[in-house]
C-alpha positions in Angstrom: 18.4 22.1 -80.3 21.9 22.6 -78.9 24.7 20.0 -79.1 24.5 19.6 -75.3 20.8 18.9 -75.4 21.2 16.5 -78.3 24.0 14.5 -76.5 21.7 14.2 -73.5 18.9 12.9 -75.7 21.4 10.6 -77.5 22.1 8.9 -74.1 18.4 8.8 -73.3 17.7 7.2 -76.7 20.1 4.4 -76.0 18.4 3.8 -72.7 15.0 3.7 -74.4 16.2 1.3 -77.1 17.9 -1.0 -74.7 14.9 -1.3 -72.4 13.6 -4.9 -73.1 10.1 -5.1 -74.5 7.9 -6.6 -77.2 10.1 -5.1 -79.9 13.2 -6.9 -78.7 11.2 -10.1 -78.3 9.9 -9.8 -81.9 13.5 -9.3 -83.2 14.7 -12.5 -81.4 11.7 -14.5 -82.6 12.2 -13.2 -86.2 15.9 -13.8 -86.1 15.5 -17.4 -84.9 12.8 -18.1 -87.4 14.0 -16.3 -90.5 17.7 -15.4 -90.1 19.1 -11.9 -90.0 18.7 -10.9 -93.6 15.0 -11.7 -93.8 14.4 -10.5 -90.2 15.6 -7.0 -91.3 12.0 -6.5 -92.4 10.9 -6.9 -88.8 13.4 -4.1 -87.8 12.0 -1.8 -90.5 8.5 -2.4 -89.2 9.6 -1.5 -85.6 11.2 1.7 -86.9 8.0 2.7 -88.7 6.3 2.3 -85.4 8.9 4.5 -83.7 8.2 7.2 -86.4 4.5 7.0 -85.7 5.0 7.4 -81.9 7.2 10.5 -82.4 4.8 11.9 -85.0 1.9 11.5 -82.5 3.8 13.3 -79.8 5.0 16.0 -82.2 1.5 16.7 -83.4 0.2 17.0 -79.9 -2.0 13.9 -80.2 -0.1 12.1 -77.5 -1.5 14.5 -74.9 -5.1 13.9 -76.2 -4.6 10.2 -76.1 -3.1 10.3 -72.5 -6.1 12.4 -71.4 -8.8 10.4 -73.1 -9.7 7.3 -71.1 -11.7 5.8 -73.9 -9.0 6.2 -76.6 -6.3 5.0 -74.2 -8.3 2.0 -73.2 -9.1 1.1 -76.9 -5.5 1.2 -78.0 -4.3 -0.5 -74.8 -6.7 -3.5 -75.1 -6.0 -3.7 -78.8 -2.3 -4.0 -78.0 -3.0 -6.6 -75.3 -5.1 -8.7 -77.7 -2.5 -8.3 -80.5 0.4 -9.5 -78.3 -1.5 -12.5 -77.0 -2.5 -13.3 -80.6 1.2 -13.2 -81.6 2.0 -15.5 -78.7 -0.6 -18.0 -79.8 0.7 -17.9 -83.4 4.3 -18.4 -82.2 3.1 -21.4 -80.1 1.6 -22.9 -83.3 4.6 -22.1 -85.5 6.0 -25.2 -87.4 8.9 -26.8 -85.6 11.1 -26.8 -88.6 14.0 -24.5 -89.5 13.3 -22.0 -92.3 15.0 -23.1 -95.5 16.7 -20.6 -97.9 14.4 -19.5 -100.7 11.1 -20.5 -99.0 10.0 -17.0 -98.0 8.0 -14.8 -100.4 7.3 -11.1 -100.7 4.1 -11.3 -98.7 6.0 -13.0 -95.9 8.3 -10.0 -95.7 5.4 -7.5 -95.8 3.6 -9.5 -93.1 6.7 -9.4 -90.9 7.0 -5.6 -91.4 3.3 -5.1 -90.6 3.4 -7.2 -87.5 6.4 -5.4 -86.2 4.9 -2.0 -87.0 1.7 -2.9 -85.1 3.7 -4.0 -82.1 4.9 -0.4 -81.6 1.8 1.3 -83.0 -0.5 -0.6 -80.6 1.6 0.1 -77.5 0.0 3.0 -75.5 2.8 2.6 -72.9 5.3 3.6 -75.6 3.2 6.7 -76.5 2.9 7.8 -72.8 6.6 7.2 -72.4 7.5 9.2 -75.4 5.1 11.9 -74.2 7.0 12.1 -70.9 10.5 12.0 -72.4 10.5 13.9 -75.7 9.2 17.3 -74.6 12.0 17.6 -72.1 14.5 17.9 -75.0 12.4 20.3 -77.1 13.1 24.0 -76.9 9.7 25.7 -77.1 11.3 29.0 -78.3 12.7 27.3 -81.4 10.8 25.7 -84.4 9.7 22.4 -83.0 9.3 20.1 -86.0 13.0 20.2 -86.9 13.8 19.3 -83.3 11.4 16.4 -83.4 12.9 15.3 -86.7 16.4 15.3 -85.1 15.0 13.3 -82.2 13.3 10.8 -84.5 16.5 10.2 -86.5 18.4 9.7 -83.3 15.9 7.2 -82.1 15.9 5.4 -85.4 19.6 5.1 -85.3 19.9 3.8 -81.7 16.8 1.5 -82.0 18.0 0.0 -85.3 21.4 -0.8 -83.8 19.9 -2.4 -80.7 17.2 -4.3 -82.5 19.8 -5.5 -85.1 21.9 -6.8 -82.2 19.0 -8.7 -80.8 18.1 -10.1 -84.2 21.7 -11.1 -85.0 22.2 -12.8 -81.7 19.1 -14.9 -82.2 20.0 -15.6 -85.9 23.5 -16.8 -85.0 22.7 -18.7 -81.8 19.1 -19.8 -81.7 18.8 -20.6 -85.5 21.7 -23.1 -85.1 19.1 -25.4 -83.5 17.8 -28.0 -85.9 16.2 -30.5 -83.6 12.4 -30.2 -84.1 11.8 -30.7 -80.4 14.2 -27.9 -79.5 12.6 -25.6 -82.1 9.1 -26.5 -80.8 10.0 -25.5 -77.3 11.8 -22.4 -78.4 8.7 -21.3 -80.3 6.6 -22.0 -77.3 9.0 -20.1 -75.1 8.7 -17.0 -77.4 5.0 -17.5 -77.6 4.7 -17.5 -73.8 6.8 -14.4 -73.6 4.5 -12.6 -76.1 1.5 -13.6 -74.0 3.3 -12.4 -70.9 4.0 -9.1 -72.5 0.4 -8.8 -73.4 -0.7 -9.5 -69.8 1.9 -7.0 -68.5 0.4 -4.3 -70.8 -3.0 -5.2 -69.5 -1.9 -4.2 -66.0 -0.4 -0.9 -67.2 -1.9 2.2 -65.7 -1.3 5.8 -66.5 0.4 7.8 -63.8 
């Protein structure tokens, strides 16, 4: 991969990362609920999902998924159900601010797993990666090193963007202490998760 090609992908990676979606929504919800330090686990989970998507494309499995109606539908509707379930859980979240020292290791693992599944169960992301990544890969050169460079670039840009979303929510939204405000904020995030699930339900492959 030449420097010129990498710079072009670097710009594309920022555009991909800045595109609003369930990942950004999960960062804001986690930042509001847990604060930035704890919500870092949510960011880690999203990046594991990014690595999975790049790996799927690099292994050629993305083309198989895009061509298989059954596999695509299974992952798609699994993602729809998962986002709606997250929305319902957010609606039912306690209307109290998280106090320091009240979170345990299993909470951090649960946050990481939920974030990972948000990206892993998103067939739209796989199809998008399948359309974008190959344009920057030189077929005459070893491909895995090129995919590794693309993966590291995406991890950098997405981590920066998701950190910004998380920090914004942690600094602004977490300042709310009125239970009524927190309740409506939780319901707002819950509704957005459900809306994201419904949007995914309407997604069709080109």
